[in-house]
N, C-alpha and C positions, 0 to 999 in steps of 0.2 A: 594317697591322693596327690597326684602331680599333673600339672598342665604343661603342654608344650605350646609356646608362642612362636609363630613363624612370621618374620617380618620381611617384606620387601624393603628396599632402601630409598631409591630415588622417588620423589613425590609421595613417600610414605613416612619414613623417618625424617628425611630432609624435605624441604618444600620446593625443591628444584631437581633438575636432572644434573648429576655431578659431571657427566660426560659433556654436556653442552655448556656448563658453567666454566669449564677450563678454558673455553674460547676467550674469556676475559683476559687471558695471558697473551693472546695473539696480537700481532701488530694491528693497531686500530680496533682491537677487540672484535675482529671478525676474520673469517676464513675466506680464501679466494673461492670464487664461484666453482671453478673446475673441481676443487677438493670437495666442496659442499655437495656438488652434484654427483660425486663418485660413489655415494652410498647405494648399495643394493639391498633390497629387503631380505632380512634373515642373516645379513652379513655385517652386523653392527661392529663386532670386535675388530674385523679387518679394517673397517672404515676408521675406527678410533686409532688403530695402529698408524694409519696415514696421517691423522691429525697430530699425533705425538711426534712423528718424524718432522712435520712442518714446524711445530713449536721448537723442537730441538735445532732444526736448521736456522731458526730465527733467534737462537741464543737464549731461549727461555730455560732457566735453570730450575733445579729441584726446589730450592728455597722459595723462589717466586711462586711456583705452582702450589706449594704447601700453604703459603700465606693466603693465596687466593681461595683455595679449597676450604680453608677453615673459616671463611666468612659466610659460607652458605647457611641460610637460616634453617632452623629445625621447623617442622610443621607445627601448627598451633597446638599447644598442650602436650607436645611430645616430650619436652624436658621433664614435665611433671610425671608423665606416664613412665618414662624410663627410670626416674628416681623411685617411683612406687615399686616397680618390678625389682629394682636393685635391693630394696628393703625386704622383699618377700621371695628371695631366691630359693628358699627351701621348698616353695610351692611351684615355682615356675622355672622350667628350662626354656631357654630363649635362643633362637638361632636367626641368622639373616641369610636369605637366599636372594641374590641380587645379580643383575646383569652389569653392575658397575665393575670395579676392580679392587684388588686387595689394598693397593697403595692409597687410593682415595678414601675408602671406608676406614682404614686404619688411622689415617691422619685425622679425619673428622671425629671419629669416636674418641680417640685419645685426647684431642684438643679439648673436648667437652667432658672428659673423664667418664665416658660411658662404656669403655671397652670391656669392663668387668661384668656388665649386665648380660653380655652375650656369651654363650657357651661355645658357639662355633659360628664362623662366617664362611658361607659358600659363595664364591664369586670368582670372576676371571682373574687368574694369577698375573700380577704385574710386578715389574722391577725396573730399576734404572740400569742401563748398560754402562760399560766402562767409559763410553763417550758422553755419558750424562743424559742419554735419551730414555724416556719412559717407553717400555715395551709391554705389550699385553698379549696374553694367549687365551684361546678358548678354554672354558672351564673343563669340558669333557666332550666325548662323542656320544651320540645317542641315536635312536631310530624313531623318534617321535615326529610325526609329520606336522603336528600342531605348533611346534616350538621352533625358535631360531636355532641355527645349527650348533651354536656354541653352548647352549644351556637349556635343558628341560628340567624345570623346577619340580615336576612330579617325580622324576627319577631321583633327584637329590633328596627329596622328602622321604620317598620310599626307602632309599638306601640308609638314610639316617635312622629311620624307625626300626629297620631290620637290625642295624648295628646296636641300637639301644636295647632291643629285645634280647639279643644275644648276651647283653650284660645285665639282664634281669630288670630292665626299666621299661614299663609300659605306662601310657598316659590315660588319665580319666577323660581328657578332652584335648583336641588340638584346636587352637585358635589361629586362623590364618589372616594376616593383616597385609593388604596390598592395594594396588591401584590399577595395574597395567594389564594389557592383553595377555602377556606371558604368565600372569598369575592365574589364569583360568584353568590351565591344565592341572596344576596341583589342587585347586579348589574342587575339581571334578573327581579327584581321588579321595576326598574327605568323606567320612561316614556320617550317619544320621545324628550321632551324639556330638559331632564336631561343629565348629562354627566358622563361617567365612565372614570377614569384615572388610568389604570393599569401600574405598574412599568415595564419598558422594561426588557425583558429576564426572567421574573418571571412567576410563574404558572398561575396567573390570566390572563395575556396577552395571554398565550398559549391557555387557556380554552375558552376565548372569540373568538379567531380566529378559533378554532375547531368548535364552534357553527356556525360561519359564513359559514364554509365549509359544515356543515350539513344542510344548507338552513334554519336554525332557528336562525338567528342572534339576538342579544339583541336589544331591542327597542330603547335604548338611543344612543346618540353619544359616540364615543370612541376616547380618545386622550391619546396616550402613553407618559410617561415621563421617563427620565433617571436621571434628576436632579430636585430638587424641584423648581429651577428657572423656569423650563418649566411650572410648575403649577402656579407660581406667574405671569408669562407673560400672561397666559390665564385669571387669575382672574383680572388682570389690564384691559384687553380688555373688560371683562364682566362688570366692573363698569363704563367704559367709555360709553358703549352703552346706 
């Protein structure tokens, strides 16, 4: 009996968007209008690349960015939930699939000592250049019309499950915990024994209920959460069964 927990990161594990939080490092804690207005839907990674160039041009260094990022609050109850999962790792495999980047997630998880809770993190690769600028790349290429061009979370999940199956690992249930519009694609891939846990009041919950009204509901069960304690209560029931 083994369960797979799939987490989004921004507004799920942390209570903010890591990519917009970094703006606190910018002069006057804001971006110039022409940079802000340069975002095009589906091209967030390229936009963040321009933000990182702007920060680098303004002398923002790695240390300052790291200090700023590690002040992001975790979502209510999340510290308890991750502690609980960490104590029960023999029952739970745990991955992150996020549109953030490797540098931010690594900093935040290590600062709180949660990096060991997660078996793998799938997110946009990032690194500091020799000039000290943070650079970010698209996670992969895909053909999904529903998802932003740098990341289809369904593709990530499917490839992870296939790889696990090759190693003889299959899961009793997948629990998908997220909040955003880009979490809908992997949720629609889940089967009837799986469970989607959208955050209350966020886009994913709204999109799932829209589908239910359009008479094409998702196949899996749906359990809405507002505090990570709700998720922990569900996981405790799961391992009692």
